[in-house]
VEXTI-719816 format. One record per residue (C-alpha): residue number from 1; residue in three letters; x, y, z. Coordinates in Angstrom, 1 decimal, padded with zeros to 4 digits. Layout:
<rs>
   num   residuo       xx       yy       zz
   NUM       ALA        X        Y        Z
...
</rs>
This chain:
<rs>
   num   residuo       xx       yy       zz
     1       UNK    000.0    000.0    000.0
     2       UNK    001.4    003.4   -001.1
     3       UNK    002.0    005.7    001.8
     4       UNK    003.6    009.2    002.2
     5       UNK    004.6    011.5    005.0
     6       UNK    002.4    014.6    004.7
     7       UNK    003.0    017.9    006.6
     8       UNK   -000.3    019.5    005.5
     9       UNK   -002.9    019.7    002.8
    10       UNK   -004.5    023.0    001.7
    11       UNK   -007.8    022.1    000.2
    12       UNK   -008.2    025.3   -001.8
    13       UNK   -005.3    027.4   -003.0
    14       UNK   -005.0    030.0   -005.8
    15       UNK   -001.3    030.6   -005.3
    16       UNK    000.1    027.1   -006.0
    17       UNK   -000.4    026.9   -009.8
    18       UNK   -003.1    027.8   -012.2
    19       UNK   -006.7    028.0   -011.0
    20       UNK   -008.0    026.7   -007.7
    21       UNK   -006.0    023.8   -006.5
    22       UNK   -005.5    021.4   -003.6
    23       UNK   -001.9    021.8   -002.5
    24       UNK   -000.2    018.8   -000.7
    25       UNK    002.9    019.6    001.3
    26       UNK    005.2    016.5    001.7
    27       UNK    007.5    016.1    004.6
    28       UNK    011.3    016.1    004.0
    29       UNK    013.7    018.2    001.9
    30       UNK    017.2    017.6    000.5
    31       UNK    018.0    021.4    000.7
    32       UNK    018.4    023.4    003.9
    33       UNK    017.7    026.9    002.6
    34       UNK    018.5    029.8    004.9
    35       UNK    015.3    031.7    004.1
    36       UNK    013.0    028.7    004.0
    37       UNK    009.4    029.7    004.6
    38       UNK    008.3    026.1    005.5
    39       UNK    011.2    025.1    007.8
    40       UNK    008.9    022.6    009.5
    41       UNK    009.0    020.5    006.3
    42       UNK    012.8    020.2    006.1
    43       UNK    013.3    017.2    008.4
    44       UNK    012.7    013.8    007.0
    45       UNK    010.8    013.0    010.2
    46       UNK    008.4    015.3    012.1
    47       UNK    006.0    014.9    015.0
    48       UNK    003.5    017.2    013.1
    49       UNK    003.6    015.2    009.9
    50       UNK    001.1    012.4    009.2
    51       UNK    001.6    009.2    007.4
    52       UNK   -001.2    009.0    004.8
    53       UNK   -002.2    006.2    002.4
    54       UNK   -002.9    006.9   -001.2
    55       UNK   -006.6    006.2   -000.6
    56       UNK   -006.7    008.8    002.3
    57       UNK   -005.1    011.5    000.2
    58       UNK   -007.4    010.8   -002.7
    59       UNK   -010.5    011.0   -000.4
    60       UNK   -009.3    014.4    000.7
    61       UNK   -008.9    015.5   -002.9
    62       UNK   -012.3    014.1   -003.9
    63       UNK   -013.9    016.1   -001.1
    64       UNK   -012.8    019.3   -002.9
    65       UNK   -014.5    018.4   -006.2
    66       UNK   -015.9    020.1   -008.3
    67       UNK   -014.3    023.3   -006.9
    68       UNK   -010.7    022.6   -007.9
    69       UNK   -009.0    022.3   -011.3
    70       UNK   -006.1    020.2   -010.1
    71       UNK   -003.6    019.4   -007.4
    72       UNK   -000.1    020.7   -006.7
    73       UNK    002.5    018.6   -004.8
    74       UNK    005.0    020.6   -002.8
    75       UNK    007.0    020.4    000.4
    76       UNK    009.7    020.1    001.6
    77       UNK    010.7    018.4   -001.7
    78       UNK    007.9    016.3   -002.9
    79       UNK    010.0    014.3   -005.4
    80       UNK    011.8    012.6   -002.5
    81       UNK    008.5    010.6   -002.2
    82       UNK    008.2    010.2   -006.0
    83       UNK    007.1    006.6   -005.7
    84       UNK    003.9    007.9   -004.1
    85       UNK    003.5    010.7   -006.7
    86       UNK    003.1    008.4   -009.7
    87       UNK    000.1    006.4   -008.5
    88       UNK   -001.4    009.6   -007.1
    89       UNK   -001.1    011.4   -010.4
    90       UNK   -002.5    008.5   -012.3
    91       UNK   -005.6    008.6   -010.1
    92       UNK   -006.1    012.3   -010.2
    93       UNK   -005.9    012.3   -014.0
    94       UNK   -008.9    009.9   -013.9
    95       UNK   -010.7    012.5   -011.9
    96       UNK   -010.1    015.1   -014.7
    97       UNK   -007.6    017.1   -012.6
    98       UNK   -004.3    018.6   -013.7
    99       UNK   -001.1    017.7   -011.8
   100       UNK    001.6    020.2   -010.9
   101       UNK    004.9    019.8   -009.1
   102       UNK    006.5    022.5   -007.0
   103       UNK    010.2    021.6   -006.7
   104       UNK    013.5    022.9   -005.6
   105       UNK    015.0    021.2   -008.6
   106       UNK    017.7    019.4   -006.5
   107       UNK    016.8    015.9   -007.7
   108       UNK    017.2    015.1   -011.3
   109       UNK    014.0    014.6   -013.3
   110       UNK    015.8    012.5   -015.9
   111       UNK    014.7    009.3   -014.2
   112       UNK    011.1    010.4   -013.8
   113       UNK    009.9    010.1   -017.3
   114       UNK    006.7    008.2   -016.4
   115       UNK    005.9    010.7   -013.6
   116       UNK    006.4    013.6   -016.0
   117       UNK    004.0    012.0   -018.5
   118       UNK    001.3    012.5   -015.9
   119       UNK    002.5    016.0   -015.0
   120       UNK    001.1    019.1   -016.5
   121       UNK    003.7    021.5   -015.3
   122       UNK    006.6    022.0   -012.9
   123       UNK    007.2    025.1   -010.9
   124       UNK    011.0    025.3   -010.3
   125       UNK    013.1    027.4   -007.9
   126       UNK    016.3    028.8   -009.1
   127       UNK    017.8    030.4   -006.0
   128       UNK    021.2    031.3   -007.5
   129       UNK    023.4    030.3   -010.4
   130       UNK    026.8    031.0   -008.9
   131       UNK    028.0    027.7   -007.3
   132       UNK    029.3    029.3   -004.1
   133       UNK    026.2    031.4   -003.6
   134       UNK    023.9    028.4   -004.1
   135       UNK    026.0    026.3   -001.8
   136       UNK    025.8    028.9    000.9
   137       UNK    022.0    029.3    000.5
   138       UNK    021.0    025.6    000.2
   139       UNK    024.0    023.4    001.1
   140       UNK    024.2    022.1   -002.5
   141       UNK    025.6    023.3   -005.8
   142       UNK    023.2    024.5   -008.5
   143       UNK    024.2    022.0   -011.3
   144       UNK    021.2    019.6   -011.0
   145       UNK    018.8    022.5   -010.7
   146       UNK    020.0    024.2   -013.8
   147       UNK    020.1    020.9   -015.8
   148       UNK    016.5    020.3   -014.7
   149       UNK    015.4    023.8   -015.8
   150       UNK    016.9    023.1   -019.3
   151       UNK    015.4    019.6   -019.5
   152       UNK    012.0    020.6   -018.4
   153       UNK    011.9    023.6   -020.7
   154       UNK    013.0    021.5   -023.7
   155       UNK    010.2    019.0   -022.9
   156       UNK    007.5    021.7   -022.5
   157       UNK    007.0    020.9   -018.8
   158       UNK    008.5    024.0   -017.2
   159       UNK    005.5    026.1   -016.2
   160       UNK    007.2    028.6   -013.9
   161       UNK    010.6    029.7   -012.6
   162       UNK    010.8    031.4   -009.1
   163       UNK    013.7    033.3   -007.7
   164       UNK    013.7    034.7   -004.2
   165       UNK    015.4    038.2   -004.1
   166       UNK    017.5    039.2   -001.1
   167       UNK    019.0    042.6   -000.7
   168       UNK    022.8    042.9   -000.4
   169       UNK    023.4    039.2   -000.3
   170       UNK    022.9    038.0   -003.8
   171       UNK    023.8    039.3   -007.3
   172       UNK    020.1    039.6   -008.1
   173       UNK    020.5    041.1   -011.6
   174       UNK    023.1    038.5   -012.4
   175       UNK    020.8    035.7   -011.4
   176       UNK    017.9    036.9   -013.4
   177       UNK    020.1    037.7   -016.4
   178       UNK    021.6    034.2   -016.3
   179       UNK    018.2    032.5   -016.0
   180       UNK    016.7    034.6   -018.7
   181       UNK    019.6    034.0   -021.1
   182       UNK    019.5    030.2   -020.4
   183       UNK    015.7    029.9   -021.0
   184       UNK    015.3    032.4   -023.8
   185       UNK    015.7    029.8   -026.6
   186       UNK    012.6    027.9   -025.3
   187       UNK    010.3    030.9   -024.8
   188       UNK    009.3    031.0   -028.5
   189       UNK    007.8    027.5   -028.3
   190       UNK    006.4    027.4   -024.7
   191       UNK    005.4    030.1   -022.4
   192       UNK    007.3    030.0   -019.1
   193       UNK    006.3    032.3   -016.2
   194       UNK    008.9    034.0   -014.1
   195       UNK    008.0    034.8   -010.4
   196       UNK    010.2    037.2   -008.5
   197       UNK    009.7    036.8   -004.8
   198       UNK    010.8    039.3   -002.1
   199       UNK    012.4    037.6    000.8
   200       UNK    010.2    037.7    003.9
   201       UNK    011.0    037.2    007.5
   202       UNK    007.6    035.7    008.4
   203       UNK    007.9    032.0    009.1
   204       UNK    011.7    032.0    008.6
   205       UNK    013.9    030.5    011.3
   206       UNK    015.0    033.2    013.8
   207       UNK    018.7    033.0    012.8
   208       UNK    017.8    034.2    009.3
   209       UNK    015.2    036.8    010.0
   210       UNK    017.6    039.6    009.4
   211       UNK    017.6    039.1    005.6
   212       UNK    016.3    042.2    003.9
   213       UNK    013.8    042.4    001.1
   214       UNK    014.8    044.4   -002.0
   215       UNK    013.5    047.9   -002.7
   216       UNK    010.7    048.3   -005.3
   217       UNK    013.0    049.9   -007.8
   218       UNK    015.3    046.8   -007.8
   219       UNK    012.3    044.5   -008.3
   220       UNK    011.1    046.5   -011.3
   221       UNK    014.7    046.4   -012.7
   222       UNK    014.7    042.6   -012.4
   223       UNK    011.3    042.3   -014.0
   224       UNK    012.5    044.4   -016.9
   225       UNK    015.5    042.0   -017.5
   226       UNK    013.1    039.0   -017.7
   227       UNK    010.6    040.8   -019.9
   228       UNK    013.4    041.9   -022.3
   229       UNK    014.5    038.3   -022.6
   230       UNK    011.0    037.3   -023.8
   231       UNK    009.1    036.2   -020.6
   232       UNK    005.5    037.2   -021.2
   233       UNK    004.3    036.9   -017.7
   234       UNK    006.6    038.2   -014.9
   235       UNK    005.1    038.5   -011.5
   236       UNK    006.5    040.3   -008.4
   237       UNK    005.3    039.2   -005.0
</rs>
């Protein structure tokens, strides 16, 4: 029987992909991001997480019909429990729902071809492109993340890129320029959204609550870089 460790389920969300969706937050993450807004999901074990069967998760989803257009799996890093995602996505497709993955990109999607066949889109975080900066932020280099971005874009599965913007810590223009340059060749064939997210202290672990959000002028400058590269939908939040 398929089981997964779930931190929480939001029955109705309009911020976790297109339309109204049920968002499922899986426990456990392979990254340890300094500014993580869901730090309770990082540990592979948690007293607040619940072990749920596939049938239990599906019953929760079915209870939200017909008011949702699909589901989004998030975390933590949901692909750590990918053996649960495949049967889940197969069943939700039977319900007429779309399936989206919210991922940090730190696990290669190359071995997940069957899962991607049942996936309508992936929302991928690119936190930095400089190896030392990414290592400092997450504890891991960015190579797998960037390879995933290219592979998903080439396969038409990359729905959205997200970058968290921190004042005086990261080369924010450099990150957005590098991401835009990397993905520009794919924008003519598939629309990819770019979401620029101001770092926020709410929910962040106390040791990292001194990180400063960027000024509005900088956010608009970053948006202009992405728009110039060909991104049609660039959102600042």
